[in-house]
ZALO-852528 format. One record per residue: x, y, z of N, C-alpha, C in turn; residue in three letters. Coordinates in steps of 0.02 Angstrom, whole numbers, padded with zeros to 5 digits. Layout:
N
n_X n_Y n_Z ca_X ca_Y ca_Z c_X c_Y c_Z aa
X Y Z X Y Z X Y Z ALA
...
END
This chain:
319
n_X n_Y n_Z ca_X ca_Y ca_Z c_X c_Y c_Z aa
-00530 -04084 01444 -00575 -04039 01480 -00538 -03976 01501 UNK
-00566 -03919 01482 -00535 -03855 01498 -00532 -03844 01573 UNK
-00477 -03816 01597 -00469 -03800 01668 -00494 -03729 01680 UNK
-00535 -03721 01731 -00561 -03655 01748 -00529 -03632 01814 UNK
-00501 -03573 01812 -00470 -03544 01872 -00524 -03513 01915 UNK
-00523 -03530 01979 -00569 -03497 02026 -00539 -03429 02044 UNK
-00574 -03376 02024 -00549 -03309 02033 -00564 -03280 02102 UNK
-00608 -03314 02138 -00628 -03291 02204 -00690 -03328 02226 UNK
-00716 -03309 02284 -00776 -03339 02311 -00823 -03283 02333 UNK
-00879 -03276 02298 -00926 -03222 02314 -00997 -03246 02301 UNK
-01044 -03214 02334 -01114 -03227 02321 -01137 -03188 02260 UNK
-01184 -03216 02223 -01207 -03182 02163 -01247 -03119 02179 UNK
-01278 -03116 02238 -01315 -03055 02256 -01268 -02996 02262 UNK
-01205 -03008 02280 -01157 -02953 02282 -01141 -02928 02211 UNK
-01143 -02974 02163 -01135 -02953 02093 -01191 -02907 02072 UNK
-01252 -02922 02096 -01308 -02878 02082 -01297 -02809 02114 UNK
-01279 -02808 02177 -01269 -02745 02211 -01217 -02701 02178 UNK
-01161 -02731 02159 -01107 -02693 02127 -01127 -02672 02056 UNK
-01164 -02716 02022 -01188 -02698 01955 -01238 -02642 01957 UNK
-01282 -02643 02008 -01332 -02591 02015 -01299 -02523 02026 UNK
-01248 -02521 02068 -01212 -02458 02079 -01180 -02434 02015 UNK
-01149 -02480 01978 -01115 -02461 01916 -01164 -02435 01864 UNK
-01220 -02469 01855 -01268 -02447 01804 -01303 -02383 01826 UNK
-01312 -02376 01892 -01342 -02314 01917 -01297 -02254 01908 UNK
-01232 -02266 01913 -01183 -02213 01902 -01181 -02193 01829 UNK
-01188 -02241 01785 -01183 -02229 01713 -01248 -02200 01683 UNK
-01305 -02214 01714 -01369 -02196 01685 -01415 -02165 01738 UNK
-01428 -02101 01732 -01467 -02065 01783 -01540 -02085 01782 UNK
-01562 -02122 01731 -01631 -02144 01727 -01644 -02205 01771 UNK
-01590 -02238 01793 -01598 -02298 01835 -01619 -02278 01905 UNK
-01673 -02309 01929 -01695 -02300 01998 -01702 -02369 02030 UNK
-01702 -02372 02095 -01706 -02436 02130 -01761 -02434 02183 UNK
-01796 -02490 02189 -01848 -02497 02240 -01834 -02561 02279 UNK
-01845 -02559 02344 -01832 -02618 02385 -01887 -02628 02436 UNK
-01904 -02691 02450 -01957 -02708 02497 -01927 -02730 02563 UNK
-01894 -02683 02597 -01868 -02693 02665 -01812 -02744 02669 UNK
-01774 -02753 02615 -01719 -02802 02616 -01656 -02772 02583 UNK
-01644 -02709 02598 -01589 -02674 02566 -01522 -02708 02577 UNK
-01508 -02729 02639 -01445 -02762 02654 -01440 -02830 02622 UNK
-01494 -02869 02624 -01494 -02935 02595 -01484 -02934 02519 UNK
-01511 -02882 02487 -01505 -02875 02414 -01441 -02837 02394 UNK
-01401 -02816 02443 -01339 -02780 02430 -01352 -02715 02391 UNK
-01407 -02681 02408 -01425 -02619 02375 -01402 -02557 02414 UNK
-01364 -02568 02468 -01343 -02514 02512 -01302 -02461 02476 UNK
-01255 -02484 02433 -01211 -02437 02400 -01250 -02390 02353 UNK
-01299 -02418 02318 -01341 -02376 02274 -01381 -02327 02317 UNK
-01409 -02351 02371 -01449 -02308 02415 -01407 -02250 02441 UNK
-01345 -02264 02460 -01301 -02212 02487 -01280 -02162 02433 UNK
-01266 -02188 02374 -01242 -02145 02319 -01298 -02103 02289 UNK
-01358 -02132 02285 -01413 -02099 02250 -01478 -02102 02292 UNK
-01477 -02070 02350 -01536 -02074 02394 -01600 -02048 02362 UNK
-01594 -02000 02316 -01653 -01972 02283 -01681 -02019 02230 UNK
-01643 -02071 02214 -01666 -02120 02164 -01679 -02188 02195 UNK
-01681 -02191 02261 -01693 -02254 02296 -01758 -02248 02336 UNK
-01801 -02300 02329 -01866 -02299 02361 -01875 -02361 02404 UNK
-01878 -02351 02470 -01889 -02405 02516 -01964 -02410 02528 UNK
-01996 -02461 02501 -02069 -02466 02504 -02093 -02506 02565 UNK
-02048 -02537 02602 -02068 -02579 02657 -02093 -02647 02633 UNK
-02124 -02683 02679 -02148 -02750 02661 -02214 -02743 02624 UNK
-02208 -02720 02562 -02266 -02705 02520 -02247 -02719 02448 UNK
-02234 -02783 02434 -02206 -02802 02369 -02253 -02787 02311 UNK
-02318 -02798 02321 -02366 -02784 02267 -02366 -02710 02250 UNK
-02363 -02668 02301 -02360 -02596 02291 -02295 -02577 02255 UNK
-02240 -02612 02272 -02176 -02598 02240 -02180 -02610 02164 UNK
-02213 -02664 02143 -02219 -02678 02072 -02261 -02626 02037 UNK
-02315 -02603 02069 -02356 -02551 02040 -02318 -02485 02034 UNK
-02280 -02468 02085 -02240 -02407 02083 -02188 -02411 02027 UNK
-02156 -02469 02021 -02105 -02478 01969 -02136 -02469 01900 UNK
-02195 -02499 01889 -02228 -02493 01825 -02243 -02420 01810 UNK
-02266 -02384 01860 -02282 -02313 01850 -02221 -02271 01835 UNK
-02165 -02286 01866 -02103 -02248 01855 -02079 -02253 01783 UNK
-02093 -02309 01749 -02071 -02316 01680 -02106 -02267 01633 UNK
-02165 -02245 01652 -02203 -02199 01609 -02166 -02133 01602 UNK
-02129 -02114 01653 -02089 -02053 01650 -02019 -02064 01623 UNK
-02006 -02123 01597 -01941 -02137 01567 -01890 -02167 01614 UNK
-01909 -02180 01676 -01861 -02211 01723 -01852 -02285 01707 UNK
-01796 -02312 01730 -01781 -02383 01724 -01778 -02412 01794 UNK
-01834 -02437 01820 -01835 -02461 01889 -01809 -02532 01897 UNK
-01768 -02541 01948 -01745 -02607 01970 -01779 -02621 02037 UNK
-01819 -02673 02041 -01850 -02692 02104 -01808 -02746 02138 UNK
-01806 -02745 02204 -01766 -02794 02240 -01801 -02824 02301 UNK
-01806 -02890 02301 -01828 -02927 02360 -01812 -03001 02347 UNK
-01830 -03045 02394 -01817 -03116 02385 -01858 -03143 02325 UNK
-01832 -03196 02294 -01863 -03223 02234 -01935 -03245 02247 UNK
-01948 -03272 02306 -02016 -03295 02323 -02064 -03236 02323 UNK
-02041 -03179 02351 -02084 -03121 02356 -02085 -03081 02290 UNK
-02034 -03092 02249 -02029 -03057 02184 -02074 -03088 02131 UNK
-02098 -03148 02144 -02136 -03184 02092 -02203 -03210 02119 UNK
-02200 -03260 02162 -02261 -03292 02187 -02308 -03244 02223 UNK
-02280 -03201 02264 -02321 -03155 02304 -02353 -03101 02261 UNK
-02322 -03084 02206 -02345 -03026 02166 -02359 -03045 02094 UNK
-02377 -03106 02081 -02385 -03128 02012 -02438 -03089 01975 UNK
-02492 -03074 02007 -02546 -03036 01974 -02522 -02967 01954 UNK
-02486 -02933 01999 -02461 -02866 01983 -02411 -02868 01925 UNK
-02367 -02919 01926 -02319 -02925 01871 -02354 -02939 01805 UNK
-02402 -02985 01808 -02437 -03003 01746 -02475 -02944 01716 UNK
-02513 -02910 01758 -02558 -02858 01732 -02522 -02790 01722 UNK
-02484 -02769 01772 -02457 -02701 01770 -02390 -02697 01734 UNK
-02353 -02754 01730 -02286 -02752 01699 -02285 -02790 01633 UNK
-02299 -02855 01635 -02293 -02895 01574 -02345 -02877 01522 UNK
-02409 -02878 01541 -02463 -02863 01494 -02455 -02792 01465 UNK
-02432 -02747 01508 -02423 -02677 01487 -02356 -02664 01454 UNK
-02312 -02714 01454 -02247 -02706 01422 -02202 -02654 01455 UNK
-02206 -02649 01520 -02169 -02597 01555 -02095 -02617 01564 UNK
-02052 -02568 01562 -01980 -02578 01564 -01954 -02586 01636 UNK
-01980 -02635 01670 -01961 -02648 01741 -01912 -02706 01744 UNK
-01861 -02698 01786 -01812 -02751 01797 -01825 -02782 01866 UNK
-01853 -02842 01866 -01872 -02877 01928 -01812 -02918 01951 UNK
-01780 -02895 02004 -01717 -02925 02026 -01728 -02964 02090 UNK
-01713 -03029 02087 -01735 -03076 02139 -01677 -03114 02169 UNK
-01666 -03105 02233 -01612 -03140 02268 -01640 -03199 02308 UNK
-01594 -03239 02337 -01612 -03294 02381 -01658 -03345 02346 UNK
-01644 -03358 02281 -01683 -03407 02244 -01660 -03478 02259 UNK
-01705 -03526 02249 -01687 -03596 02255 -01678 -03620 02327 UNK
-01654 -03682 02334 -01646 -03711 02400 -01583 -03687 02436 UNK
-01538 -03653 02400 -01477 -03628 02433 -01491 -03569 02479 UNK
-01554 -03547 02482 -01572 -03500 02535 -01561 -03532 02603 UNK
-01568 -03599 02606 -01547 -03636 02666 -01597 -03639 02721 UNK
-01577 -03613 02779 -01614 -03625 02841 -01683 -03594 02843 UNK
-01698 -03546 02801 -01764 -03514 02801 -01819 -03562 02779 UNK
-01801 -03615 02744 -01849 -03668 02731 -01895 -03659 02672 UNK
-01942 -03705 02665 -01983 -03713 02605 -02024 -03651 02589 UNK
-02048 -03614 02639 -02090 -03556 02625 -02053 -03500 02590 UNK
-01987 -03501 02595 -01946 -03449 02563 -01907 -03475 02503 UNK
-01899 -03540 02497 -01858 -03570 02444 -01899 -03582 02381 UNK
-01913 -03530 02344 -01954 -03540 02285 -01914 -03577 02232 UNK
-01945 -03628 02204 -01915 -03670 02152 -01958 -03671 02088 UNK
-02005 -03625 02086 -02051 -03621 02029 -02047 -03555 01992 UNK
-02003 -03511 02013 -02003 -03442 01989 -01984 -03436 01915 UNK
-01937 -03476 01892 -01919 -03472 01821 -01979 -03490 01777 UNK
-02015 -03542 01797 -02075 -03562 01759 -02128 -03508 01759 UNK
-02140 -03478 01818 -02189 -03425 01823 -02172 -03367 01776 UNK
-02108 -03348 01776 -02087 -03290 01738 -02081 -03304 01663 UNK
-02056 -03362 01644 -02046 -03374 01573 -02112 -03384 01536 UNK
-02166 -03400 01572 -02230 -03409 01539 -02264 -03342 01522 UNK
-02239 -03288 01550 -02269 -03222 01536 -02245 -03196 01469 UNK
-02289 -03181 01423 -02269 -03154 01358 -02225 -03091 01366 UNK
-02170 -03090 01329 -02126 -03032 01329 -02077 -03027 01386 UNK
-02080 -03074 01433 -02035 -03071 01491 -01969 -03105 01474 UNK
-01914 -03070 01486 -01847 -03098 01479 -01826 -03128 01547 UNK
-01797 -03187 01546 -01779 -03222 01608 -01704 -03239 01608 UNK
-01668 -03213 01658 -01596 -03221 01661 -01576 -03251 01728 UNK
-01530 -03300 01726 -01508 -03335 01786 -01432 -03345 01782 UNK
-01393 -03294 01801 -01320 -03298 01794 -01288 -03345 01844 UNK
-01223 -03362 01831 -01192 -03417 01868 -01145 -03396 01923 UNK
-01116 -03335 01920 -01068 -03316 01972 -01070 -03240 01981 UNK
-01026 -03215 02024 -01024 -03144 02040 -01014 -03101 01978 UNK
-00963 -03116 01938 -00947 -03075 01880 -01003 -03075 01829 UNK
-01033 -03133 01817 -01086 -03136 01768 -01149 -03101 01792 UNK
-01162 -03104 01857 -01220 -03069 01885 -01211 -02994 01880 UNK
-01151 -02970 01895 -01137 -02899 01889 -01146 -02876 01816 UNK
-01119 -02915 01769 -01125 -02897 01698 -01198 -02898 01675 UNK
-01236 -02947 01699 -01306 -02952 01680 -01346 -02892 01707 UNK
-01331 -02873 01769 -01366 -02817 01801 -01356 -02753 01760 UNK
-01296 -02744 01735 -01280 -02686 01694 -01314 -02691 01626 UNK
-01312 -02751 01596 -01338 -02761 01528 -01413 -02750 01522 UNK
-01451 -02769 01573 -01524 -02767 01566 -01551 -02695 01564 UNK
-01511 -02646 01585 -01534 -02576 01581 -01546 -02555 01509 UNK
-01506 -02581 01463 -01511 -02563 01393 -01565 -02603 01356 UNK
-01591 -02655 01389 -01643 -02696 01358 -01711 -02663 01369 UNK
-01749 -02655 01317 -01816 -02625 01322 -01867 -02679 01336 UNK
-01899 -02676 01394 -01950 -02725 01411 -01937 -02756 01479 UNK
-01985 -02793 01506 -01978 -02822 01572 -01927 -02878 01575 UNK
-01890 -02881 01630 -01838 -02931 01640 -01845 -02961 01710 UNK
-01836 -03026 01714 -01829 -03060 01779 -01757 -03082 01786 UNK
-01723 -03055 01835 -01653 -03072 01848 -01649 -03109 01914 UNK
-01625 -03171 01911 -01624 -03216 01969 -01553 -03228 01993 UNK
-01542 -03223 02059 -01476 -03236 02087 -01484 -03262 02158 UNK
-01428 -03273 02193 -01433 -03310 02255 -01394 -03283 02314 UNK
-01401 -03319 02369 -01371 -03299 02432 -01303 -03330 02446 UNK
-01290 -03393 02428 -01228 -03425 02451 -01165 -03400 02416 UNK
-01110 -03406 02450 -01045 -03391 02421 -01027 -03450 02375 UNK
-01011 -03434 02312 -00995 -03486 02263 -00933 -03464 02224 UNK
-00900 -03510 02189 -00840 -03492 02151 -00855 -03440 02096 UNK
-00810 -03393 02089 -00812 -03347 02032 -00762 -03372 01981 UNK
-00786 -03386 01921 -00743 -03416 01870 -00751 -03385 01801 UNK
-00802 -03344 01792 -00811 -03307 01729 -00770 -03243 01735 UNK
-00727 -03229 01688 -00684 -03170 01692 -00727 -03107 01688 UNK
-00705 -03054 01722 -00745 -02993 01726 -00752 -02957 01659 UNK
-00709 -02973 01611 -00713 -02942 01545 -00752 -02984 01495 UNK
-00783 -03038 01517 -00824 -03079 01472 -00889 -03042 01456 UNK
-00903 -03029 01393 -00964 -02993 01375 -01026 -03031 01395 UNK
-01078 -02994 01416 -01142 -03026 01431 -01191 -03005 01377 UNK
-01215 -03054 01340 -01264 -03041 01287 -01328 -03079 01302 UNK
-01381 -03041 01313 -01445 -03071 01328 -01466 -03118 01271 UNK
-01485 -03179 01290 -01508 -03228 01240 -01454 -03265 01204 UNK
-01391 -03256 01224 -01335 -03289 01191 -01299 -03333 01241 UNK
-01304 -03399 01232 -01272 -03447 01278 -01197 -03440 01275 UNK
-01164 -03463 01329 -01092 -03457 01334 -01061 -03527 01334 UNK
-01024 -03543 01281 -00991 -03608 01276 -00930 -03608 01322 UNK
-00929 -03654 01370 -00874 -03658 01418 -00823 -03712 01401 UNK
-00846 -03767 01373 -00801 -03822 01355 -00829 -03860 01296 UNK
-00789 -03869 01245 -00811 -03908 01187 -00804 -03983 01201 UNK
-00853 -04020 01176 -00852 -04092 01186 -00888 -04128 01130 UNK
-00884 -04193 01129 -00913 -04232 01074 -00962 -04286 01096 UNK
-00964 -04304 01160 -01004 -04361 01182 -01071 -04343 01213 UNK
-01076 -04287 01247 -01138 -04267 01280 -01137 -04191 01289 UNK
-01196 -04160 01280 -01203 -04088 01291 -01233 -04077 01361 UNK
-01201 -04034 01401 -01228 -04018 01467 -01247 -03944 01466 UNK
-01312 -03931 01474 -01339 -03863 01475 -01356 -03846 01548 UNK
-01320 -03800 01576 -01328 -03783 01647 -01342 -03709 01656 UNK
-01374 -03693 01712 -01390 -03623 01727 -01380 -03610 01801 UNK
-01365 -03547 01818 -01358 -03526 01887 -01303 -03563 01924 UNK
-01318 -03582 01987 -01268 -03616 02029 -01247 -03684 02001 UNK
-01287 -03713 01957 -01270 -03779 01931 -01218 -03777 01875 UNK
-01199 -03717 01853 -01147 -03712 01801 -01081 -03737 01829 UNK
-01063 -03715 01888 -01000 -03738 01917 -01002 -03813 01931 UNK
-01060 -03838 01953 -01068 -03910 01963 -01059 -03948 01897 UNK
-01082 -03918 01842 -01074 -03950 01777 -01001 -03953 01757 UNK
-00963 -03901 01774 -00891 -03901 01760 -00856 -03956 01800 UNK
-00875 -03962 01864 -00847 -04016 01905 -00864 -04084 01875 UNK
-00926 -04091 01852 -00947 -04154 01821 -00907 -04168 01758 UNK
-00892 -04116 01720 -00854 -04123 01659 -00785 -04153 01671 UNK
-00753 -04133 01726 -00688 -04161 01744 -00693 -04235 01762 UNK
-00746 -04252 01799 -00757 -04323 01818 -00769 -04364 01755 UNK
-00810 -04339 01710 -00825 -04375 01648 -00762 -04383 01605 UNK
-00720 -04331 01604 -00658 -04335 01565 -00614 -04391 01590 UNK
-00613 -04402 01656 -00573 -04456 01685 -00600 -04524 01663 UNK
-00664 -04526 01644 -00695 -04588 01621 -00691 -04595 01545 UNK
-00657 -04547 01513 -00651 -04549 01440 -00711 -04520 01404 UNK
-00752 -04482 01439 -00812 -04452 01409 -00800 -04378 01397 UNK
-00811 -04356 01337 -00801 -04286 01318 -00867 -04248 01323 UNK
-00871 -04202 01372 -00933 -04165 01384 -00927 -04094 01357 UNK
-00977 -04074 01319 -00982 -04004 01298 -01025 -03968 01350 UNK
-00998 -03915 01380 -01032 -03880 01435 -01051 -03810 01412 UNK
-01115 -03795 01417 -01140 -03731 01394 -01179 -03697 01451 UNK
-01161 -03635 01464 -01193 -03595 01516 -01254 -03560 01485 UNK
-01313 -03583 01504 -01375 -03552 01479 -01397 -03500 01531 UNK
-01366 -03442 01529 -01383 -03390 01578 -01449 -03356 01563 UNK
-01471 -03359 01499 -01536 -03331 01481 -01583 -03388 01465 UNK
-01633 -03397 01508 -01683 -03449 01497 -01732 -03429 01442 UNK
-01747 -03364 01440 -01792 -03337 01389 -01769 -03267 01371 UNK
-01756 -03252 01308 -01759 -03297 01251 -01703 -03349 01252 UNK
-01721 -03410 01238 -01675 -03466 01240 -01632 -03466 01177 UNK
-01568 -03481 01185 -01523 -03485 01127 -01531 -03555 01095 UNK
-01584 -03562 01058 -01599 -03627 01026 -01545 -03647 00977 UNK
-01516 -03598 00944 -01464 -03613 00895 -01404 -03647 00928 UNK
-01383 -03622 00987 -01326 -03652 01022 -01343 -03722 01045 UNK
-01404 -03733 01069 -01425 -03799 01092 -01425 -03849 01035 UNK
-01455 -03830 00980 -01459 -03875 00922 -01391 -03889 00891 UNK
-01349 -03838 00888 -01282 -03847 00860 -01243 -03899 00901 UNK
-01250 -03894 00968 -01214 -03940 01012 -01241 -04012 01006 UNK
-01307 -04019 01008 -01337 -04086 01008 -01330 -04120 00940 UNK
-01326 -04082 00886 -01312 -04113 00821 -01245 -04150 00823 UNK
-01200 -04126 00863 -01133 -04156 00869 -01133 -04214 00919 UNK
-01163 -04203 00978 -01158 -04253 01033 -01213 -04305 01032 UNK
-01271 -04287 01004 -01329 -04333 00997 -01365 -04348 01063 UNK
-01346 -04314 01118 -01382 -04322 01181 -01366 -04264 01227 UNK
-01408 -04255 01279 -01400 -04195 01320 -01421 -04206 01392 UNK
-01397 -04160 01435 -01416 -04156 01505 -01431 -04082 01520 UNK
-01484 -04070 01558 -01497 -04003 01584 -01487 -04004 01659 UNK
-01464 -03947 01687 -01449 -03945 01759 -01469 -03876 01786 UNK
-01509 -03877 01839 -01535 -03814 01867 -01557 -03823 01939 UNK
-01555 -03767 01976 -01580 -03765 02045 -01652 -03740 02043 UNK
-01696 -03783 02019 -01765 -03764 02005 -01804 -03828 01995 UNK
-01870 -03824 01998 -01911 -03882 01983 -01896 -03906 01912 UNK
-01898 -03972 01903 -01894 -03999 01835 -01951 -03971 01792 UNK
-02010 -03967 01821 -02067 -03939 01786 -02059 -03864 01778 UNK
-02060 -03840 01717 -02060 -03768 01705 -01993 -03734 01701 UNK
-01939 -03771 01708 -01874 -03739 01709 -01836 -03743 01644 UNK
-01770 -03741 01650 -01726 -03745 01591 -01737 -03810 01554 UNK
-01742 -03866 01591 -01750 -03931 01559 -01810 -03933 01513 UNK
-01866 -03904 01536 -01926 -03901 01495 -01913 -03864 01430 UNK
-01877 -03808 01435 -01863 -03768 01375 -01817 -03805 01327 UNK
-01767 -03840 01353 -01723 -03879 01310 -01761 -03936 01277 UNK
-01803 -03969 01317 -01842 -04025 01290 -01888 -04003 01233 UNK
-01920 -03946 01243 -01964 -03920 01190 -01926 -03904 01127 UNK
-01867 -03875 01135 -01825 -03858 01077 -01804 -03921 01040 UNK
-01784 -03973 01077 -01762 -04035 01045 -01822 -04071 01013 UNK
-01878 -04073 01048 -01936 -04108 01021 -01960 -04078 00955 UNK
-01954 -04012 00950 -01978 -03978 00890 -01929 -03980 00832 UNK
-01864 -03989 00848 -01813 -03981 00796 -01766 -04040 00787 UNK
-01749 -04073 00843 -01697 -04124 00840 -01706 -04174 00897 UNK
-01754 -04220 00893 -01766 -04267 00947 -01702 -04304 00966 UNK
-01687 -04303 01032 -01626 -04335 01058 -01636 -04350 01131 UNK
-01599 -04400 01159 -01605 -04416 01230 -01586 -04355 01273 UNK
-01627 -04340 01322 -01615 -04284 01368 -01630 -04307 01439 UNK
-01582 -04298 01483 -01591 -04311 01555 -01590 -04244 01592 UNK
-01634 -04237 01641 -01640 -04174 01677 -01618 -04181 01750 UNK
-01573 -04137 01771 -01552 -04132 01841 -01585 -04070 01870 UNK
-01626 -04080 01921 -01662 -04026 01952 -01703 -04054 02009 UNK
-01746 -04014 02038 -01788 -04037 02094 -01848 -04074 02066 UNK
-01859 -04133 02092 -01910 -04179 02065 -01977 -04170 02100 UNK
-02013 -04117 02083 -02081 -04107 02107 -02086 -04110 02183 UNK
-02041 -04074 02217 -02040 -04072 02290 -02031 -04000 02313 UNK
-02054 -03986 02373 -02038 -03922 02405 -01970 -03928 02438 UNK
-01942 -03871 02455 -01879 -03870 02491 -01889 -03885 02565 UNK
-01836 -03878 02603 -01840 -03887 02676 -01782 -03850 02708 UNK
-01785 -03843 02773 -01733 -03807 02809 -01669 -03849 02814 UNK
-01612 -03817 02804 -01548 -03852 02809 -01491 -03810 02782 UNK
-01431 -03833 02791 -01373 -03799 02763 -01375 -03804 02686 UNK
-01358 -03750 02650 -01363 -03752 02577 -01327 -03811 02545 UNK
-01266 -03825 02567 -01228 -03880 02537 -01262 -03947 02550 UNK
-01289 -03955 02610 -01323 -04017 02626 -01386 -04026 02585 UNK
-01422 -03972 02575 -01483 -03975 02534 -01467 -03991 02461 UNK
-01414 -03961 02435 -01394 -03975 02366 -01378 -04049 02357 UNK
-01347 -04078 02407 -01332 -04150 02405 -01395 -04191 02409 UNK
-01438 -04174 02457 -01499 -04213 02468 -01545 -04212 02406 UNK
-01548 -04154 02373 -01593 -04147 02315 -01559 -04166 02249 UNK
-01497 -04190 02253 -01463 -04214 02194 -01441 -04159 02146 UNK
-01427 -04100 02173 -01405 -04044 02131 -01330 -04037 02137 UNK
-01295 -04086 02110 -01222 -04090 02119 -01189 -04122 02058 UNK
-01123 -04122 02060 -01084 -04150 02004 -01099 -04224 01994 UNK
-01107 -04260 02050 -01120 -04332 02045 -01184 -04346 02007 UNK
-01235 -04307 02019 -01299 -04317 01984 -01293 -04300 01910 UNK
-01254 -04249 01894 -01244 -04230 01824 -01205 -04284 01787 UNK
-01155 -04312 01821 -01117 -04368 01791 -01164 -04427 01776 UNK
-01205 -04445 01825 -01251 -04501 01816 -01300 -04487 01759 UNK
-01325 -04426 01755 -01371 -04408 01702 -01337 -04412 01634 UNK
-01274 -04390 01630 -01237 -04393 01568 -01226 -04465 01545 UNK
-01209 -04508 01593 -01199 -04578 01577 -01265 -04610 01551 UNK
-01320 -04591 01582 -01385 -04618 01562 -01404 -04593 01492 UNK
-01392 -04529 01479 -01408 -04501 01413 -01367 -04534 01358 UNK
-01303 -04545 01373 -01259 -04579 01324 -01283 -04650 01311 UNK
-01302 -04684 01364 -01326 -04754 01357 -01389 -04756 01314 UNK
-01433 -04708 01323 -01494 -04706 01283 -01478 -04692 01210 UNK
-01427 -04652 01198 -01406 -04636 01129 -01384 -04699 01092 UNK
-01355 -04746 01129 -01327 -04806 01098 -01379 -04859 01085 UNK
-01438 -04851 01116 -01491 -04902 01107 -01515 -04905 01035 UNK
END
């Protein structure tokens, strides 16, 4: 099992903030809109550097999406910023009609996703956003794993033509992807080669999958770990290449089992290469208030759950 060096500890939303400043510096067409959460989204540096390209719309998320769609008509590349719950569930109609259906070049950037939002509780901890966004025709869905990958993704989506949903989070997590690792939309990142089980992880669960890989290695199990940072378009080729070798798989995500990465992997396997698949994610439940680490344990979004899922998938393969 490959050893990964922890390069630091940062929240992924800071990767977005730093990436936004970098892409705004490089491309004068980039503009930013925020719904009264500039500090929480780490958009302060962009606002200070480019006040004429920053629009504070207040607590008016639906209006923000309409404004962003309109700005694209003049050639601007708008990045919208608010919490994931407000970026999707609250404004789904506006995204569907004004952005997705119209094919507008809007980058919907969503922080505080999943249960790691913590104490704010179920009303803010959206666990359905990936499903909502990936079902929209033409929508690209990206869920990076650490600070460096989030920064790289934020920069990369400016060059992509079409609507993008970029999901990131609040908690401080290990940074382990090197800053010079290229970010290619729709191209999975192989982290560790293995022969016994394929683990497809996204977002905060990628580091948990790496931890699980070390535990499995101690048990004599060789896990192939792949970072699926782009949920849509899904890198089906990477998934199928891995499962042809291992013959079984695990998906891991901080999202509902329904509608998330696991669903996409299952569909790919069912259509091309039927194989045992176990899913680690939230099992049809809402979140609740609590410390992020405690919630991740309670909801089974940890290395221990990934190890158990891998063992179960392997056992099914042998039947």
